[in-house]
C-alpha positions in Angstrom: -13.9 7.0 6.1 -15.3 8.3 9.4 -13.8 7.3 12.7 -15.6 4.9 15.0 -17.3 6.7 17.9 -17.6 5.1 21.3 -20.9 6.8 21.8 -22.4 4.8 19.0 -25.0 2.0 19.5 -23.5 -1.5 20.3 -24.1 -3.0 16.9 -21.7 -0.5 15.4 -18.8 -2.2 17.2 -19.6 -5.4 15.3 -19.6 -3.4 12.1 -16.2 -2.0 13.1 -14.8 -5.6 13.5 -16.1 -6.5 10.1 -14.6 -3.4 8.6 -11.2 -4.3 10.3 -11.3 -7.8 8.7 -12.0 -6.3 5.3 -9.1 -3.8 5.8 -6.9 -6.8 6.8 -7.7 -8.5 3.5 -6.3 -5.5 1.6 -3.4 -4.7 4.0 -1.9 -8.2 4.3 -0.6 -10.0 1.2 -2.5 -13.2 0.8 -4.6 -12.2 3.8 -7.5 -14.1 2.4 -5.8 -17.4 3.1 -5.5 -16.8 6.8 -8.6 -17.7 8.9 -10.6 -14.8 10.0 -11.5 -16.3 13.4 -12.0 -12.9 15.1 -14.8 -12.2 12.6 -16.7 -15.3 13.5 -15.7 -16.4 16.9 -14.6 -13.3 18.8 -11.6 -13.3 21.1 -10.1 -16.5 22.6 -6.9 -16.6 24.7 -3.8 -18.2 23.1 -2.7 -21.2 25.1 0.4 -23.4 25.5 0.0 -27.0 26.9 3.0 -28.8 28.4 3.2 -32.3 29.8 5.8 -34.0 31.9 5.7 -37.3 33.9 3.7 -35.9 36.8 1.5 -33.1 35.5 0.0 -31.1 32.6 0.6 -27.4 32.6 -1.6 -24.9 30.6 -0.6 -21.3 30.2 -3.1 -18.8 28.7 -2.5 -15.2 27.7 -5.2 -13.0 29.2 -3.8 -9.4 29.3 -6.0 -6.8 30.9 -8.2 -9.2 32.9 -8.7 -9.4 36.6 -8.6 -12.7 38.3 -12.3 -12.2 39.3 -13.1 -12.2 35.5 -11.7 -15.7 35.0 -13.2 -19.1 35.7 -11.4 -22.5 35.4 -13.3 -25.8 35.6 -12.7 -29.4 34.5 -15.3 -31.9 33.4 -13.9 -35.4 32.5 -10.9 -34.9 30.2 -11.9 -31.3 29.3 -10.4 -28.2 30.9 -12.6 -25.1 30.5 -11.4 -21.5 30.8 -14.2 -18.9 30.6 -14.4 -15.3 31.5 -15.1 -11.8 30.3 -13.0 -9.0 29.1 -14.9 -5.8 30.0 -14.9 -2.7 27.9 -13.3 0.3 29.4 -15.4 3.4 30.2 -16.7 5.3 27.2 -14.5 8.1 25.9 -16.8 10.6 24.3 -14.2 13.3 23.8 -11.9 11.1 21.7 -12.2 9.6 18.3 -11.1 6.0 17.6 -9.5 5.4 14.2 -9.0 1.7 14.6 -10.6 -0.7 17.1 -9.2 -4.2 17.1 -9.5 -5.3 20.7 -12.4 -7.7 21.5 -14.5 -7.2 24.5 -17.1 -9.7 25.9 -17.3 -13.3 27.1 -15.0 -16.0 25.9 -14.6 -19.7 26.4 -11.7 -22.0 25.7 -11.9 -25.8 26.0 -8.8 -27.9 26.1 -9.0 -31.7 25.9 -6.4 -33.0 28.3 -4.2 -35.9 27.0 -4.5 -38.0 30.2 -6.6 -38.3 33.3 -5.8 -35.7 36.0 -6.6 -35.3 39.7 -9.3 -32.7 39.3 -9.5 -32.0 43.1 -5.7 -31.0 43.0 -5.7 -28.6 40.0 -4.2 -25.3 40.9 -4.5 -22.0 38.9 -2.5 -18.8 39.3 -2.7 -15.5 37.4 0.2 -13.1 37.1 1.2 -10.4 34.6 -1.6 -11.3 32.2 -0.8 -15.0 32.1 -3.0 -17.7 33.6 -1.1 -20.9 34.7 -3.0 -24.0 35.4 -1.3 -27.1 36.9 -3.1 -30.4 36.5 -1.5 -33.3 38.4 -1.8 -36.6 36.6 -3.8 -39.3 38.2 -1.8 -42.3 39.4 -3.3 -44.4 36.6 -2.1 -42.0 34.0 1.5 -41.8 35.2 4.1 -43.8 33.3 5.4 -46.7 35.3 8.7 -48.4 34.8 8.4 -52.2 34.6 11.4 -54.3 35.5 12.3 -56.9 32.9 13.2 -60.2 34.6 15.3 -63.0 33.2 14.6 -66.6 33.7 
């Protein structure tokens, strides 16, 4: 097996990803039962979504990105995280024996469980983690109703 060369045409990187998926099938027991999302979809950041009485918080892992490479938007009840992971400079003097990191554009859509105040959403990025805070709209907040006796 010859090593992947960074000086190769771009379509070879796609072949490298396919080769890595085939290798994964042979290296991992029952690897064929796990979805090969990287083969078909490319890279997408892992997210955690938390909800409390006042807000929805979304945290997305995006190591190696700059804040300028990340866009956050909301349309209706859908939060969109888009961006691009840029490939590092070519290294012609080195050989790569395994290339698993994905480079290119990505998009992650998250359906929010309640209505939010879209003009008050805040996003911060630190140590490779994007944190988005979405305050709930007043209509979406739980209200305690007093029970009266007659």
